[in-house]
C-alpha positions in Angstrom: 0.0 -0.2 -0.3 1.1 3.5 -1.1 -0.2 7.0 0.3 0.7 10.3 0.4 4.0 11.0 1.9 6.0 7.6 0.7 8.9 7.7 -2.0 10.7 5.0 -3.7 11.2 3.3 -6.9 7.4 2.1 -6.8 5.8 5.4 -6.4 8.3 6.3 -9.5 6.7 3.5 -11.0 2.9 4.3 -9.8 3.4 7.8 -11.3 4.6 6.6 -15.1 1.6 4.0 -15.2 -0.9 6.8 -14.0 1.1 8.9 -16.6 0.2 6.4 -19.2 -3.4 6.9 -18.7 -3.0 11.0 -18.4 -4.0 11.4 -15.0 -0.6 12.4 -14.1 1.7 14.7 -15.8 4.2 16.0 -13.0 8.0 14.3 -12.5 8.3 10.3 -11.8 10.2 11.7 -9.1 9.3 8.7 -6.4 7.6 10.9 -4.1 3.8 10.3 -3.6 2.9 13.9 -3.6 -0.9 15.4 -3.6 -1.0 15.3 -7.1 0.1 11.9 -6.9 -2.8 11.3 -4.7 -5.6 13.1 -6.9 -4.4 11.1 -9.8 -5.1 8.0 -7.8 -8.2 9.2 -6.7 -9.8 10.4 -10.1 -8.4 6.8 -11.2 -10.3 4.7 -8.4 -13.6 7.0 -9.4 -13.2 6.2 -13.4 -12.9 2.8 -12.4 -15.4 2.4 -9.5 -13.0 1.3 -7.0 -14.5 1.4 -3.9 -12.3 -1.1 -1.8 -9.3 1.1 -1.1 -9.4 4.6 0.5 -9.8 7.0 -1.7 -6.5 8.3 -3.4 -4.3 5.2 -1.7 -2.9 3.2 -3.7 -4.0 -0.5 -2.3 -4.1 -3.4 -3.7 -7.4 -3.8 -5.5 -6.6 0.1 -7.4 -3.0 -1.7 -8.0 -4.1 -4.6 -9.4 -6.2 -3.1 -11.9 -3.9 -0.4 -13.1 -1.1 -3.1 -13.8 -3.6 -5.2 -15.8 -4.4 -1.9 -17.9 -0.9 -0.7 -18.7 2.6 -1.6 -19.4 5.3 -2.0 -17.0 7.5 1.2 -17.1 
C-alpha cells in the first residue's frame, strides 16, 4: 500500500503508469505527492474502485492499474 508521503521506486512506477493514462503529468520523482494522490483518486473514481481508501494505492487499485498499463 502506498499513500501520500511515501517515496521510492514503487512510487516512481505508479507515477509512470498514471502518466500513461494521462492522469498524472508531473515528474516521476518517486514522491507520493498531493498530485499523485489526486491522480489515484481520479483513477479510482473512473474505475469504480471502492475497496481502497480514496487516493491510497491499495491492492485493488494496484491490481487493476497493473492489468491496464504495461510495466514501465
